[in-house]
N, C-alpha and C positions, 0 to 999 in steps of 0.2 A: 538454432538450426544446426543439424549435424547430419552425417551420413552414416547409415547402418547397413550391415551385410550379415547374412547367415548362410552357411553352406553345409550340406551333408552329401557325401559321396555314396553312390550305390555299391561301390566296392569297399567293404568295410575291412580295412587293413590295420590291425592292431600291432603289427610288428614295428617296434620303434626304429628298426634299421631300414624299413621300407621308405621309398621316396615320399616326401612331404607334400603330397598332391593337394590336400585341402588348403594348407597354408600358402602354397604357391598361388592358387586361384584367388584366395582372399586378398593376398598382397597385391596382385594385379588389379583386382577390383577397386582397391583403395584409390588408385590413381585416377580412375574414371569418376570418382566422387570427391576428389580433393577440393573442388570448389565449394563444397558444403561445410568445410571446417579445416582450418590450418593451424589451430592452436595446439592440438594433441591428437594422437591416434594410437591404435593398438589392435592386436589380434590375439585371441585366445583359442586354443585348440584342445580337443579331448582325444586321448590315446588309450593305450592298454590299461585296463583296470579302472577306467573312469578318471585317470589322472589328467589334470588340466595344466597346460603349458601356456605361457603368455609372453608377449613382448609389447611393451607400451611405453610411451614417453611424450614429452612436450615436443612440438615441432611437426613438420610435414612428413609424409610417409617415407620419402627418400632418406631423410635424416634419421628417423627413428629406426628404420630397418636397414640402415647402412647400405642403401642401394640394393637391397635384397639379400645381403649376406646373412642376416639373422633368421631368415625364413627356415633355414636348415635346422634350427633349434626347436622347431614347432611341429612335432609329429602328430599324426592322427588323421582320421577320415571325416571329422566334422569340426566346425569352428564358427566363430563370429568375428566381425571386424567393426571398428568404430572410428569415425573422424569427428573430432569434437570442436565445436565453436561454442565457447561458454556464454550462457545467457543469464546465469545466476551463480552466485558464489565466486570462487576464484578460478584462476587458470592453472592451478598447480597440477603436478604429475599425479597427485592422489585422485584427481577427478577424471582421469582418462580411464573409465570403467571397462572391465571386460563384459559387462552387461550393456548391450548396444541400444541406446535410447535416443530418439530424435524427438524433441518437443519440450514442453514445459508444464509442470504441475502448478496450478494456481491455488491449491490448498496445502502447500508444503508445510507451513507451520502446524496445521492441524494434524497432518500425517506424522510429523516429527514427535508431537506430543503423544499420539497414539502408540507409536513404536517405543517410546521411552517408558510411559507409565502403564501401558496395558500389555504390549507384546514383549517388553523388556529386551529390546534389541538395540545394540550400540550402533550409532551412526557416526562414521569417522570423518566425513567431509561435509561440505555445504552443497553438494550436488543433489538435485532432485532425482537423478538417475539412481543413486544409492537408496533414496527413500522408496522409490517404486520397486526396486529389486528386493528390498527387505519386506515390504508389504506382501509381495508375491510369495517370497520364501516363507513368511510367517503363515500365510494361508495354506501353503503346501504342508507345513508342519502340523497344521490343525487336523490333517487327515489321520495323524497318529500312525502312519504306515512307514515301514522301513524302505519300501519301494513303491512308488506311485505308478499309476497307469494313465492312459490318455484322458479318461474321464475325470480323474482327479486333477489333472493339469487344467482342463477347461473349467472345472468347477472352482478351482482356486483363482483362476483368472477372473471369473464372473464376480467373485467376492471382492477381488482387488479393484475391479471397475466400479463397484459400488462405493468404494472408499476414495478413489482418486478422481480429481477433476482437472480438466485441461485438454491439451492436444498432445498425442504421442503416436509414434510408430516404433516398435521395438523388435529386436531379435534377441533370443536367449538360448542357452544350451542347458539341457538336463544331462548331467554327466553320465556318460555311458549309455544313454537312452535315445536322445534325439535332439532336434533343433526346433525352436518355436518362433513364430512371428505373430504379432498382433497389432491392431490399429484402434485408435480411439473411436467412440461411437458417433462422432460427427465427421470422421474422415478428414480431419484438418491436416495432419501430416501424412506424407505419401509412403506407400510400401507395395512392392510388386514381387511376384514369384515366377520363376522360370524353371525349365527343365531341359535336360539333354541326355543323350546316351552316354553311358560310362565309357571312358577311353581304355579302361583296363579289364572290365568284366562284361562280356557280351550279355545282352539282355537286361542289364541293370541300368538304373537311371540316377543321374545326379540332379540335385535341386538346390537352387540358390534364391535367397531373398535379398532385396536391395532397395534403397531409397528411390533410385531412378532406373528406368528400363535400360538406359545406355550401358550400364555396368554389366547387365546380363547379356545383352545383345552382342557386345564386343567379345565376350568370353564364350560365345557359341550357344547360349541358352535360348530356347524358343518356347512357344506356347505361353507367352508371358501374360499374366493376369494380375489385376489389382486385388490386393486384400481389401475387402469392403469395410465400410464403417462398422465398428463393433465386432468385427470378425477376427478369428484367430485360425492359424494353421499349425499343426504339429506333424513333423516328419520323423517317424521312428526309423532307426537303422534298418535298412533293407526293405522298407515298406513304402507304399505310396502316401502322399500327403492326406491328412484328415482335416477337413474344414469344420469349423463350429462357430455359430453365432453366439458369442459369450454375452453380448448385451444387444438388445434391440436397437437398431439405428435410430438416432435422434434427429439426424439430418444427413445430407450428403453434401458437405460444404468444405471443399479443399481450400486451403489458404491461397488466395489469389496472388500473393506476392511470389509464390513459386513460379508462376507464369510470367510475372513482370520482370523478375530479377534472378532468383536463386537457381532454378533448374537450368540444366544445359539445354540449348535449343534442339539437340538431337534426341531429346527424351520425349516419350509419350506418357502422360500422367493422368490417370483416371479417364483414359480414352481420348484425351485432348492433346494434340501435338503442340508442344511449347512453341515451336517455330511458327506454326500456322496461327496460333493465338497472337503472337507478336506481330505477324503480318497484319492481322486485323486491327490490332491496337494502332498501328501506323496509319492505316486508312482512316480510322475514326479520328485520330489526332489531327490528320491533315484537314479533315472537314471542319474541325473546331478552329484550326489556325485560319482557314479561309473565312470562317464566320466572324472572327474577331478582327482580322487585319483588313478584310475586304480585298477586292481585286487589285486596287492600287498598291496596297501593302504587300501582296504576293508578288507583284511585278518587281518590287524593289529587291527581292531576295535573289542573290547570285548563286548560292550553293546551299545544299542540305548536307550537314556534316554530323555523323554519329559520334557519340562518346563511346569508344570501343570498350568491351566487345558486346555487351548485353543488348545495347540499343541498335546494333547494326541492322538487324532484320526490320525493325519498325521504321528506322530512318529511310531504308530503301523504299518502303511502302509510302512514306510521306513524300519522298522525292517523286515517285511515280504518280501519285494522286495530284500533286501540285504542278507537275510538269517542270520541275527544276533539277539541275544537275546534282547527282549524288557524288560527293567527294570524300575520300578518306583523308581528312585534314589532320588527324592526329595519328601518330605512330605509337603503338603500344609496345612497351618493353616486355618481351616474353619471359623475362627472368624475374619479374616482379609480380607477386600474386595479388589477389583482390584486396584493395585497400579498405573497402567497406567493413570487412570482417576482422580487420586489425583491432585488437582490444582497446587501444588507447588513441585518443583524439590527436595527440601530437604526431603519433606514427602515421595516422591516416593522412594528415595534411602534408607531411614530408613525402609520403608515398605517392601523392598525385603527380608531382613533377618527376619523380623517379619512374613512375609508370607510363606517363604520357609526355610526348613532345609534339609540338606543332610544326607542320610543313608550311613554311612562310608563304610560298607561292599560292597556296590554297586560300589564304586569308587576306593577303595584301590588297587594300583598297576595296574590299568586298563587304557586302551585307550578308552575313552568314546566319543560317538557321541551325543552331546546335540542338540535337535530339538526344536526350538521355532517358534512361528507364525511369528515374524518379529523382526527387530532390528531398533529402532528409534534413540534415542540419544546415545545409547551404554552404558550408565551408569548402567542400570539394567543388561545388558549382562555381563559387566565387573565384577559386583558383583557376578553373578551366576558362572562365570568361577573361580573366587577366591574361592568360596565355594567348587567347585569341587576339586580344588587343595588342599585346606585345608583338605578335606576328603581323600586325598591320591591318586588322579588321576595322572597317569604318563604322560598322553597326553590328550588334550581336543580339539575336533573338534566341531565347532559351526555351525549349519545349520539353515537357515531361510526359512520358507515356502513362504515368500514374497520376491520380488526383493528388491534391495537397494532403500530406501526411500530418494529421493533427492530434493523434492519440498514440500512446505506447502500444507496442506489440506484446501480447501476453502468452503466445503459444510457441515460444522457442526461437524468436528472432529478436535480438537485442538492438532495435533501431536506435532509440534514444529516449531520454526522459522528455516529458512535455515541454519543459523549459528550454531544451536544446533544439526542439523542432522549429525550423524557420517559419513554417506555415501556421504555427500556433499563435493565433491572435493577429495575423497579418493577411492582407489581401495580396493579389498577384502584383499589384503596382508597388506596394511596399517591399515585396520580395525582390522584384526587379531592381529596385534602388539598392537593396542590401547586397546583391551580388554584382551590381554595376552592369546590368544588361538593359537594353532599350525596352525589351518586352519579356515577360515570362508567361507562358501559356501552359495550362494543365489540361490533361484528359478529364472528361466528365466521368463520374463514378458509374453511371448507368452504361456508358459506352464501354468502359473497361470490363464490366461484368458481361456485357453482350459479346465482346470480342472472344471471350472464353465459352460462354454458354451456347453460342451459335454452333460450336464445334462438338458439343457433347452428344453422346448417344442417348437414345430415349430412356435407357436405364442408368444413365450417368448422373453427374452432379446436377442438383436442382437449384443450388444457390452457392454462394462462396463466402468464405470468412473475409470480411472487409473492415473489421473494427478499427484498423489504423487510420482509415479515411473518414470515419464518421463517429467513432466512439461507441458503436453498437456491436457488441461481441456476440458470437454465436452461442457461447455457453454463459450460464450465470457466473458473475464475478463476486467472490466473497468480499464482504465489507472489510476495508482496511488493506486490501491486496495491493493497491497502487502505492500506498505508503510503504508497504513491505518491499515492493519492487524498487522504489527509489532508494530505500535504505541499502538494499543489496548492491545497487549500482554505485552508491556512494562509498561503500566499503570494499568493493572489489579491487584487489591488489594482487599483482604477481608476487608470489613468495614461495619459498621452499624451506621447510623445516624438517629436521630429523629428530623426531620425538623418541624418548626412551620407552620402548614397549616390551612387554613380555612375549617371548616366542612360544608358539604352540607346538614347536617341534622342528626337526630338520626340514629344510626345504628341498624340493625336487628339482633336479637339473635335467637337461636333455639326456636321454638315455635311461632315465629312471633311477639314477644314483642319488646320493646325498651330497650336500655341499661339503667341501673339504677345507678350503683355505678361508680363514676368518678375514683375511685382508680384503676380500671382495666386498665385505659388508660393513667395514668401519666407516663411521660418519667422519666428515672432515674434522681433523684435529683430535680425534679420539686416540688414546693410547691403547696398546695391546691388552693391558689388564684393566681397562676402564669399563664402567657399566655399559657403555655403548657396544662393547664387544660381546659380552655374555649376559644372558638372562636365564637363570636356573640351569646353567650348564649347556645351553644351546646358543647358537649364533643368532644374533638379532639382525634382521634384514635392514638394508639401507632405506628402503621406502616403506613407510609405516603401514600401508594398507596391504602389503604383500607378505603377510605373516606366514601363510601356508602355500603360496604360489610363488614359484621362482620367476622373476622378471628378467628375461634375457637381456633387456636393454641396459641393465645395471652392471654388466660384465665389462670391466675396463679393458681387458685384453682383447675384446672383440670390437672396440671402437675404432 
């Protein structure tokens, strides 16, 4: 799961001294999508002469962009942004790509082999984003043209779709030409487009692509529409968007976990309000709770308490349907982010108590019904139940808005391996015992699908990707893929290496000049005359993948 953004302004200003309007808007949009990835982020913009400027690094947007100070280093009237949550490979700075990709390729080994032996393109990281970027670039190169047109771009995309399998939503930039957005032919990962009047050029229009509509709405973009399954849009400088069906839709099946957990409640995705879908999840979950506990069991419940914040809406519906008080029994620390998308299990466990604290008066002597969006590994749920008991709860019932998660997610959400999933091989009674709750109650899969489908427009989604709950995925899964996925999870480690690489030439800094001081690029411990400093008479960049792009985030004097 990642957040992607693309922007092109109607006022094409290639003066490097002009205000950095594109970068400012992209930077602002990152904060509205920060919940989609906190491991790394970046922005790349295109200015005069097709020069690309970027700032990227590990960490959240405020850290990487020094609370906005680095935005001034990114000139240009078009750009893309990316918030990364790693699902495969590592979490290194090298994998925060300037190609904004949300999703996962399930035939990555095959693509890597093709790029190596047929296309002869070097792959520098373990990120499937880089694989897709190179497949697309290679298909563009097959045109044999020095300058491509819109038809060339769509044709290259169509050939790329034939090679790639999985779920994705991407934004990309064609330097000096325009901004591109495209979505997989099943519509698994979300992407929307909005527009507004230019603030600086009367009659011109600005266009922005994003993973969620809230990012567009808060920045004043209107006429928001979903990019449809298998559809691409290209926006050339100074022109209106051009839409093209690059591959026939194979289904219209958004990932239902977007509605359960990942998307913000103020987002509308594929015509379905996330807030309204969670309300319906709550009503249907309440009916299931009454069915299992009976009237006497419901009478024993003193309070319905959400696990903030994703389950707040559903818990309110449960409370309403059961006629029980709704209580905010847990206080969420606003300065701790989502623990689920922390990359390490130890950090997730420590993060629970750092993020949540119990209000003792809401638990003391009570039978509490805790409502959460889902139960994945069970370690977080167990910690929450323990906190409720420590606060004095006499009985704890734990309800999940999602069905039991029994299979891995393969389209860009790193839930867990099957061995880590608490529902794998256990019924609800065994799970209740594992997390020390009196009862555990899950939503039925058909009810979850109905909660979303009932809100869809006639031309909207016809089904949903629900493979994590039943093991039946919307796309064909290559043989050996799950073994490959487990291998990636087993070897994923945070690391940073400064490899010795040959420079392709001087790098570009803000304002269009060349780098001057070699001290900016010395690897830790490198001497002035060491090979780390010079390669063929040129300065070697600190970050190995930024050979011809200057990464503003590596400038020590701006930190």
